[in-house]
C-alpha positions as CSV (number, residue, x, y, z in Angstrom):
1,M,176.6,58.8,-113.4
2,S,178.5,56.6,-110.9
3,T,180.5,53.6,-110.8
4,T,182.3,51.8,-108.0
5,D,185.3,49.7,-108.0
6,G,185.6,47.3,-104.9
7,F,183.0,46.4,-102.4
8,H,181.0,48.6,-100.1
9,H,179.9,47.5,-96.7
10,N,178.7,49.0,-93.4
11,H,181.5,50.8,-91.7
12,P,182.5,50.1,-88.1
13,P,181.5,52.5,-85.3
14,D,183.1,56.0,-85.2
15,G,186.4,56.4,-83.6
16,E,189.1,59.1,-83.6
17,M,192.5,59.2,-85.0
18,P,195.2,61.9,-85.1
19,P,195.8,64.3,-87.8
20,D,197.8,63.3,-91.0
21,G,200.9,63.6,-89.0
22,V,204.6,64.2,-90.3
23,L,204.9,63.1,-94.0
24,A,208.2,64.3,-94.5
25,G,210.8,61.6,-95.3
26,Q,208.2,59.5,-97.2
27,A,210.0,60.1,-100.5
28,G,213.1,58.4,-98.9
29,Q,211.1,55.6,-97.4
30,A,209.4,55.0,-100.8
31,G,213.0,54.8,-102.4
32,E,213.7,52.1,-99.8
33,K,210.4,50.4,-100.6
34,E,211.2,50.3,-104.2
35,K,214.6,48.9,-103.5
36,A,213.0,46.2,-101.6
37,D,210.5,45.4,-104.4
38,S,213.2,45.2,-107.1
39,A,212.8,41.6,-107.4
40,T,209.1,42.1,-108.0
41,D,209.6,44.9,-110.5
42,Q,211.5,42.5,-112.7
43,T,208.4,40.4,-113.5
44,L,206.5,43.7,-114.5
45,S,206.1,44.9,-118.1
46,P,207.4,48.3,-118.8
47,E,203.9,49.9,-118.8
48,E,203.1,48.2,-115.4
49,K,206.4,49.4,-114.0
50,R,205.8,53.0,-115.2
51,Y,202.4,53.0,-113.5
52,K,203.9,51.6,-110.3
53,E,206.5,54.3,-110.1
54,Q,204.3,57.3,-111.2
55,Q,204.2,60.1,-108.9
56,A,202.3,62.7,-110.9
57,I,198.6,62.9,-110.4
58,P,196.8,61.2,-113.3
59,K,194.7,63.5,-115.3
60,T,192.2,61.0,-116.6
61,L,190.2,58.4,-114.7
62,P,191.3,55.5,-116.8
63,E,194.8,56.2,-116.0
64,L,194.1,56.8,-112.5
65,K,192.6,53.4,-112.3
66,R,195.8,51.8,-113.8
67,V,198.0,53.6,-111.4
68,L,195.9,52.7,-108.4
69,E,195.9,48.9,-109.6
70,E,199.6,48.9,-109.6
71,Q,200.5,51.1,-106.5
72,I,197.7,50.3,-104.0
73,G,196.1,47.0,-105.3
74,L,192.8,48.4,-106.5
75,G,190.7,45.5,-107.8
76,T,192.9,43.0,-105.9
77,S,192.3,44.3,-102.3
78,F,188.6,44.2,-101.7
79,D,188.6,47.1,-99.2
80,I,190.2,49.6,-101.7
81,V,187.2,51.5,-103.3
82,K,187.2,53.9,-106.2
83,H,183.8,55.7,-106.8
84,E,183.5,57.8,-109.9
85,M,181.0,60.6,-110.1
86,V,180.4,63.8,-112.2
87,F,180.3,67.0,-110.4
88,A,179.3,70.4,-112.3
89,G,180.2,68.5,-115.6
90,K,183.7,67.4,-114.2
91,P,184.4,63.7,-114.1
92,S,185.8,62.8,-110.6
93,A,186.7,59.9,-108.5
94,F,186.7,59.3,-104.6
95,V,189.4,56.7,-103.5
96,Y,189.3,55.5,-99.9
97,V,189.6,52.3,-97.7
98,N,186.4,50.8,-96.9
99,G,185.8,50.6,-93.3
100,M,188.1,53.5,-92.3
101,V,186.0,56.5,-93.4
102,K,182.9,58.1,-91.8
103,D,179.9,57.3,-94.1
104,D,177.8,60.3,-92.9
105,I,180.4,62.9,-93.5
106,L,181.5,61.5,-97.0
107,T,177.7,61.3,-98.1
108,D,177.2,65.0,-97.0
109,I,180.2,66.1,-99.0
110,I,179.0,63.9,-102.1
111,M,175.5,65.3,-101.9
112,R,176.9,69.0,-101.6
113,L,179.0,68.5,-104.6
114,S,176.1,66.8,-106.6
115,Y,174.0,69.9,-106.3
116,L,176.5,72.1,-108.1
117,A,175.4,73.5,-111.5
118,D,177.4,73.0,-114.7
119,G,180.1,75.4,-115.0
120,A,180.5,76.0,-111.2
121,L,183.9,74.4,-111.6
122,R,185.1,75.9,-114.7
123,H,188.0,77.9,-113.2
124,Q,190.5,76.1,-110.8
125,P,188.0,73.3,-109.7
126,V,190.3,71.9,-106.9
127,Q,190.8,75.2,-105.3
128,T,187.1,76.2,-105.7
129,M,185.9,73.0,-104.2
130,I,188.2,73.4,-101.2
131,E,187.3,77.1,-100.6
132,Q,183.6,77.0,-101.5
133,Y,181.9,73.7,-101.8
134,I,183.3,71.1,-99.5
135,P,181.7,71.3,-96.2
136,H,184.5,69.9,-94.1
137,I,187.2,71.2,-91.9
138,Q,190.0,69.0,-92.6
139,V,190.8,69.5,-96.2
140,S,194.0,69.7,-98.0
141,K,195.6,69.2,-101.3
142,A,198.2,66.6,-102.4
143,S,200.4,66.8,-105.5
144,S,201.9,63.4,-105.6
145,M,200.6,59.8,-105.7
146,N,202.9,58.8,-102.8
147,D,201.3,61.5,-100.6
148,V,197.9,60.7,-101.6
149,I,198.3,57.0,-101.0
150,S,199.9,57.5,-97.5
151,R,197.0,59.6,-96.6
152,V,194.3,57.1,-97.9
153,L,196.0,54.2,-96.1
154,V,195.6,56.0,-92.8
155,G,191.9,56.7,-93.4
156,N,191.5,59.6,-95.5
157,A,189.5,59.8,-98.7
158,A,190.9,61.3,-101.8
159,L,189.1,63.1,-104.6
160,F,190.6,63.2,-108.1
161,V,189.2,65.6,-110.7
162,E,189.9,64.9,-114.3
163,N,192.5,67.2,-116.1
164,E,193.8,68.3,-112.8
165,D,197.3,67.7,-111.5
166,T,196.4,68.0,-107.9
167,A,194.1,65.8,-105.6
168,I,192.0,66.8,-102.5
169,T,192.4,64.7,-99.3
170,L,189.6,64.8,-96.7
171,D,190.3,63.6,-93.2
172,V,187.1,61.6,-92.7
173,R,188.9,58.6,-91.1
174,T,187.4,56.5,-88.2
175,Y,188.5,53.4,-86.4
176,P,186.8,51.0,-84.0
177,I,187.5,52.2,-80.4
178,R,186.8,50.7,-77.1
179,S,185.4,52.6,-74.2
180,I,187.6,54.5,-71.9
181,T,188.0,52.4,-68.7
182,E,190.3,52.3,-65.8
183,P,193.5,50.4,-66.5
184,D,193.7,47.0,-64.9
185,T,197.2,47.3,-63.7
186,E,196.9,50.9,-62.3
187,R,193.6,50.9,-60.3
188,V,192.9,53.2,-57.5
189,V,190.3,53.5,-54.9
190,R,189.7,57.2,-55.2
191,G,190.4,59.3,-58.2
192,A,189.9,59.2,-61.9
193,K,188.6,55.9,-63.6
194,D,189.7,56.8,-67.2
195,G,192.5,55.3,-69.0
196,F,194.2,55.3,-72.4
197,V,192.8,53.5,-75.3
198,E,194.4,52.2,-78.7
199,T,193.6,55.6,-80.4
200,L,196.3,58.3,-80.2
201,L,194.0,61.3,-80.6
202,T,191.8,60.1,-77.7
203,N,194.7,59.8,-75.5
204,I,196.1,63.3,-76.4
205,M,192.6,64.5,-75.4
206,L,192.8,62.8,-72.1
207,I,195.9,64.6,-71.4
208,R,194.8,67.9,-72.6
209,R,191.8,67.8,-70.3
210,R,194.3,67.9,-67.4
211,L,196.8,70.3,-68.8
212,K,195.5,73.1,-70.8
213,D,198.9,74.8,-71.2
214,P,199.5,76.3,-74.4
215,R,203.1,75.4,-74.1
216,M,202.4,71.7,-74.2
217,K,203.5,70.3,-77.4
218,F,202.5,67.1,-79.3
219,E,205.0,66.4,-82.1
220,L,204.1,63.6,-84.6
221,V,206.6,61.4,-86.2
222,E,206.0,58.6,-88.6
223,V,207.9,55.4,-87.9
224,G,208.2,52.4,-90.2
225,K,208.6,52.5,-93.9
226,R,205.7,49.9,-94.2
227,S,203.5,50.4,-91.0
228,K,203.9,54.2,-91.1
229,T,202.9,54.3,-87.5
230,N,202.3,57.6,-85.8
231,V,204.6,58.3,-82.8
232,C,203.9,61.3,-80.6
233,I,206.5,63.1,-78.5
234,A,204.7,65.1,-75.8
235,Y,206.3,67.7,-73.4
236,V,205.8,71.0,-72.0
237,N,207.9,73.4,-73.8
238,D,209.2,75.6,-71.0
239,I,209.6,72.9,-68.4
240,A,211.2,69.9,-70.2
241,D,215.0,69.9,-70.9
242,M,215.1,70.6,-74.7
243,D,218.4,68.7,-75.0
244,L,216.4,65.6,-73.9
245,V,213.7,66.4,-76.2
246,E,216.0,66.9,-79.1
247,S,217.8,63.6,-78.4
248,V,214.4,61.8,-78.2
249,R,213.2,63.3,-81.4
250,D,216.4,62.4,-83.2
251,K,216.3,58.7,-82.1
252,V,212.7,58.4,-83.1
253,K,213.3,60.0,-86.5
254,G,216.3,57.7,-86.9
255,V,214.3,54.5,-86.7
256,T,214.7,52.6,-90.0
257,I,212.7,49.5,-89.3
258,D,210.0,48.3,-91.8
259,G,207.2,48.5,-89.2
260,I,206.4,48.4,-85.4
261,P,203.0,46.5,-85.2
262,L,203.7,45.8,-81.5
263,A,204.0,49.6,-80.9
264,D,205.6,50.9,-77.8
265,K,207.7,47.9,-76.6
266,Q,209.4,47.6,-80.1
267,L,210.0,51.4,-80.2
268,E,211.5,51.4,-76.8
269,E,214.0,48.5,-77.6
270,I,215.1,50.4,-80.7
271,I,215.7,53.8,-79.2
272,L,217.3,52.4,-76.0
273,G,219.1,49.5,-77.2
274,K,219.4,47.9,-73.8
275,N,218.0,44.6,-75.1
276,W,219.3,42.1,-72.5
277,N,219.0,44.3,-69.4
278,P,216.0,42.8,-67.3
279,Y,215.2,46.1,-65.7
280,P,213.0,48.6,-67.4
281,L,214.7,52.0,-68.1
282,V,211.5,53.7,-69.0
283,R,208.2,53.9,-67.1
284,Y,205.0,52.7,-68.8
285,S,201.6,54.2,-67.6
286,E,198.1,53.9,-69.0
287,R,196.7,56.6,-66.8
288,P,196.5,60.1,-68.3
289,D,196.8,61.7,-64.8
290,V,200.1,60.0,-64.1
291,V,201.3,61.0,-67.5
292,A,200.3,64.7,-66.8
293,A,201.9,64.7,-63.6
294,H,205.2,63.4,-65.0
295,M,205.1,66.0,-67.8
296,L,204.8,68.8,-65.2
297,E,207.9,67.3,-63.6
298,G,209.8,67.8,-67.0
299,H,209.6,64.2,-68.3
300,V,209.3,63.6,-72.0
301,V,206.4,61.1,-72.9
302,L,206.2,58.9,-76.0
303,M,202.8,57.6,-77.3
304,V,202.5,55.1,-80.1
305,D,199.2,54.8,-82.1
306,T,197.3,51.6,-81.5
307,S,198.9,51.2,-78.0
308,P,197.0,52.2,-74.7
309,T,200.4,52.7,-72.9
310,A,202.6,55.7,-72.8
311,I,206.4,55.8,-72.4
312,I,207.8,58.1,-69.8
313,L,211.4,59.1,-69.7
314,P,213.8,59.4,-68.0
315,A,212.6,56.9,-65.3
316,T,214.7,55.8,-62.3
317,F,214.3,52.7,-60.2
318,F,212.1,54.4,-57.7
319,H,209.7,55.9,-60.4
320,H,208.7,52.3,-60.9
321,C,207.9,52.0,-57.2
322,Q,205.4,54.9,-57.0
323,H,201.6,54.7,-57.5
324,A,198.8,57.2,-58.1
325,E,197.1,55.7,-54.9
326,E,199.6,57.4,-52.7
327,Y,198.6,60.8,-53.9
328,R,194.9,60.1,-53.6
329,H,195.1,60.2,-49.6
330,T,196.5,62.3,-47.0
331,P,200.3,62.7,-46.8
332,F,200.4,60.6,-43.7
333,I,198.3,57.8,-45.3
334,G,200.3,58.2,-48.5
335,T,203.6,57.8,-46.7
336,Y,202.3,54.8,-44.9
337,L,201.2,53.1,-48.2
338,R,204.6,54.0,-49.8
339,W,206.4,52.3,-46.9
340,V,204.1,49.3,-47.1
341,R,204.9,49.2,-50.8
342,Y,208.7,49.3,-50.2
343,I,208.4,46.6,-47.8
344,G,206.7,44.3,-50.2
345,I,209.3,45.1,-52.9
346,W,212.1,44.4,-50.3
347,A,210.3,41.1,-49.4
348,S,209.9,40.1,-53.0
349,L,213.7,40.4,-53.5
350,F,215.3,39.2,-50.2
351,L,212.9,37.3,-48.1
352,L,213.4,33.9,-49.7
353,P,217.3,34.1,-49.9
354,L,217.5,35.2,-46.4
355,W,215.2,32.5,-44.8
356,F,217.0,29.8,-47.0
357,L,220.4,31.0,-45.7
358,M,219.2,30.9,-41.9
359,V,217.5,27.5,-42.4
360,M,220.7,26.0,-44.0
361,N,223.0,27.7,-41.4
362,P,221.0,27.8,-38.1
363,E,224.0,29.7,-36.3
364,L,222.7,32.7,-38.3
365,K,219.3,32.8,-36.7
366,P,218.9,35.9,-34.6
367,A,217.9,35.4,-30.9
368,G,214.2,34.8,-30.6
369,L,213.9,33.4,-34.2
370,E,215.1,30.0,-33.6
371,F,211.7,28.5,-34.6
372,L,212.4,29.5,-38.2
373,G,212.7,26.6,-40.5
374,P,210.8,23.5,-41.4
375,Q,210.2,20.9,-38.6
376,E,210.1,18.1,-41.0
377,E,212.3,18.0,-44.2
378,G,210.5,17.5,-47.5
379,K,211.3,14.8,-50.1
380,L,213.0,17.5,-52.3
381,P,215.9,19.7,-51.4
382,L,214.8,23.2,-50.3
383,L,216.4,24.9,-53.2
384,L,214.6,22.6,-55.7
385,Q,211.4,23.2,-53.8
386,F,211.8,27.1,-54.3
387,V,212.7,26.7,-58.0
388,I,209.5,24.5,-58.7
389,V,207.3,26.8,-56.7
390,E,208.7,29.8,-58.5
391,I,208.0,28.3,-61.9
392,G,204.6,27.0,-60.7
393,V,203.7,30.8,-59.7
394,D,204.7,31.8,-63.1
395,M,202.8,29.1,-64.9
396,M,199.6,30.1,-62.8
397,R,200.1,33.8,-63.7
398,M,200.4,33.1,-67.6
399,A,197.4,30.6,-67.3
400,A,195.4,33.3,-65.7
401,V,196.2,35.8,-68.5
402,H,195.1,33.3,-71.2
403,T,192.2,31.8,-69.3
404,P,188.6,33.3,-69.6
405,Q,187.7,35.5,-66.6
406,P,185.1,33.2,-65.2
407,I,187.3,30.2,-65.3
408,A,190.4,32.1,-64.0
409,V,188.9,32.4,-60.4
410,A,188.2,28.6,-60.3
411,M,191.7,27.9,-61.7
412,G,193.2,29.9,-59.1
413,L,191.4,27.9,-56.3
414,V,192.2,24.7,-57.7
415,A,195.9,25.7,-58.0
416,A,196.1,27.1,-54.5
417,I,194.1,24.7,-52.5
418,L,194.3,21.4,-54.3
419,I,197.8,21.5,-55.8
420,G,199.3,23.3,-52.9
421,D,197.7,21.3,-50.1
422,I,198.3,17.8,-51.9
423,A,201.9,18.8,-52.4
424,V,202.5,19.5,-48.7
425,K,200.5,16.5,-47.5
426,T,202.5,14.1,-49.8
427,G,205.8,15.6,-48.4
428,L,207.1,17.2,-51.8
429,F,207.1,20.6,-50.2
430,V,207.1,21.9,-46.6
431,N,204.6,24.4,-45.3
432,E,207.2,27.3,-44.9
433,V,208.3,27.1,-48.4
434,I,204.8,27.7,-49.6
435,L,204.3,30.5,-46.9
436,Y,207.3,32.5,-47.8
437,M,206.9,32.0,-51.5
438,A,203.4,33.4,-51.1
439,V,204.6,36.5,-49.2
440,A,207.3,37.1,-51.9
441,S,204.8,36.7,-54.6
442,I,202.5,39.2,-52.9
443,G,205.4,41.6,-52.7
444,M,205.9,41.2,-56.4
445,F,202.4,41.8,-57.2
446,A,202.5,44.9,-55.0
447,T,205.0,46.4,-57.1
448,P,203.4,49.1,-59.1
449,S,205.6,48.4,-62.2
450,Y,204.8,45.1,-63.8
451,E,208.2,45.2,-65.5
452,L,210.0,45.8,-62.2
453,G,208.3,42.9,-60.6
454,L,209.4,40.6,-63.3
455,A,213.0,41.7,-63.1
456,N,213.1,41.4,-59.4
457,R,211.9,37.9,-59.6
458,I,214.9,37.1,-61.8
459,V,217.2,38.8,-59.3
460,R,215.5,36.8,-56.5
461,L,216.2,33.5,-58.1
462,A,219.8,34.5,-58.8
463,L,220.4,35.5,-55.2
464,L,218.8,32.2,-54.0
465,V,221.1,30.1,-56.2
466,L,224.1,32.1,-55.0
467,A,223.1,31.8,-51.2
468,A,222.7,27.8,-51.9
469,A,226.1,27.7,-53.6
470,F,228.2,30.0,-51.6
471,K,226.1,30.7,-48.5
472,V,226.8,34.2,-46.8
473,P,229.5,35.3,-49.2
474,G,227.3,34.3,-52.2
475,L,224.4,36.4,-51.0
476,I,226.6,39.5,-50.1
477,I,228.4,39.4,-53.5
478,G,225.2,38.8,-55.4
479,A,223.5,41.7,-53.7
480,T,226.6,44.0,-54.2
481,L,226.7,43.1,-58.0
482,W,223.0,43.8,-58.2
483,V,223.4,47.3,-56.8
484,I,226.5,48.0,-59.0
485,M,224.6,46.8,-62.0
486,L,221.7,49.2,-61.2
487,A,224.1,52.0,-60.3
488,L,225.8,51.7,-63.8
489,Q,222.3,51.7,-65.8
490,R,221.3,55.1,-67.2
491,S,217.8,56.1,-68.5
492,Y,218.6,58.8,-71.1
493,N,221.6,59.9,-69.2
494,S,219.9,60.0,-65.9
495,P,221.2,57.6,-63.1
496,F,218.9,54.8,-62.6
497,L,219.4,54.8,-58.8
498,W,218.9,58.4,-58.2
499,P,218.6,59.9,-55.6
500,F,220.8,57.1,-53.8
501,I,223.5,57.2,-56.4
502,P,224.5,60.0,-56.8
503,F,223.2,61.2,-53.4
504,H,220.6,63.9,-53.5
505,L,219.0,64.7,-50.1
506,K,215.8,66.6,-51.2
507,G,215.1,63.8,-53.7
508,L,215.7,61.2,-51.0
509,I,213.3,63.0,-48.5
510,S,210.7,63.0,-51.3
511,L,211.3,59.5,-51.9
512,I,210.8,58.5,-48.3
513,I,208.0,60.9,-47.5
514,R,204.9,61.9,-49.6
515,K,205.1,65.5,-49.0
516,P,202.1,67.7,-48.9
517,V,201.4,69.5,-52.2
518,Q,202.2,72.9,-50.8
519,W,205.6,71.7,-49.6
520,D,206.4,70.5,-53.3
521,I,208.1,73.8,-54.5
522,E,210.6,72.6,-56.9
523,R,210.4,69.9,-59.8
524,P,212.9,66.9,-59.4
525,S,216.4,67.8,-60.5
526,I,216.6,64.4,-62.3
527,T,214.7,65.9,-65.3
528,K,217.0,69.1,-65.5
529,A,213.8,70.9,-66.0
530,Y,214.1,74.5,-67.7
531,D,211.5,75.9,-65.2
532,S,212.6,74.3,-61.8
533,T,209.8,75.9,-59.8
534,R,206.4,74.5,-59.4
535,Q,204.9,77.2,-57.0
536,P,206.3,80.3,-55.2
537,R,207.6,79.8,-51.7
538,K,205.5,81.2,-49.1
539,S,206.9,84.1,-47.0
540,N,206.4,83.7,-43.2
């Protein structure tokens, strides 16, 4: 005999999800949810309210149906399925979310239980099923409806047996998953071409392929009383500073928001609280090799389910200037690429304000650079030209993001050739404004961290305005205030401008030169690693 409440459709392709995670604290979250729903509860009858608040596992299938109707929306939500069957003379019911379970595994389990002879489940049916008859690895018991529903909503299937006060939960979840590809923002010429995806367990697997250290830990914390999002805290136990780990863990567990559907960025803003600071105090990465390398340095990593991006902390200004490409070449070439990148970042910040200052004050031009400056003035003031071009570049960047790929190339050509060329010919802009703006934009795009590039653009605009308003003193004061602002920033109690402020010679040398691997003896002191030695020193 079998009946089904709900609809049954073909499921999406198999994906992976992390284990059930941390369910501790759900009772408190349920209490907050009940408080938030108090207005709704006033419209319920006493019977409906009793079923809605019931935590004990129902012992009859009709009672189970009523509890599920009130607590999870059975019969209202089309994807909630209750499938009743009889196994060995015991009326039972499977409950799951359609589209989030693996059909083949659940079918195998049902077939195995269907062959049981009457009386096979006479004594302790739940325990007997788990130990003898359910051919699945990830099986557990749940003794409250809150526990069962929490697991069902993340993709588990629940099996209820009549006259039993315990339910069985089966981890048969599956989510649609895209293929593993190289991240668009962290491409390398040589090296691994895999990147994180939106499934947490897959991302953890990619890290474990690179670090098979048994002391590497992945702690799971549930965040959001409604979204119940899995957040993973990753670190190497005998390398990472445990005070940092404890601080991160406490802040993540202390998040009391209703949900974080936008994943990592919402979590970062909540735990750091630096809402109006334009500079990123954590580093983002979608590359498992980059994350593994940072973990070996003593960093702590946060990963949020449904996000392909990992949060690395602590992170300094110069962490955002590093790229995996530097470590895929010889130390000499890696150092050269690093310096080219530094020059690009410097140009994205100071090229336009300095050029503007020398054009407006010709006496500041060094000998041999008297040719700098437009031969003919445009119809618009230089400052206004720069502001318009800055906004135009941002509009092109945003349009490229929202434009289909085949059209984006054509759009770029139209914007660069037609709009730029016509603007110069009509006299609205001068050639050098377009030239130097293009160089500054290239420097911004050469910045490995997208967040750092955007923050530097805001600073560049501010320095440009100060140089126009107050000339040399304005630029000097603006640059000084910028350095002071960065020096006062801290990423989890780590100085943001390390190793410059405070000064650290070894760290500065590692920043300037991409050292050979065999010279990299110690871990960076900024992470306060418990085990600070990466490899033994070679005796002469």
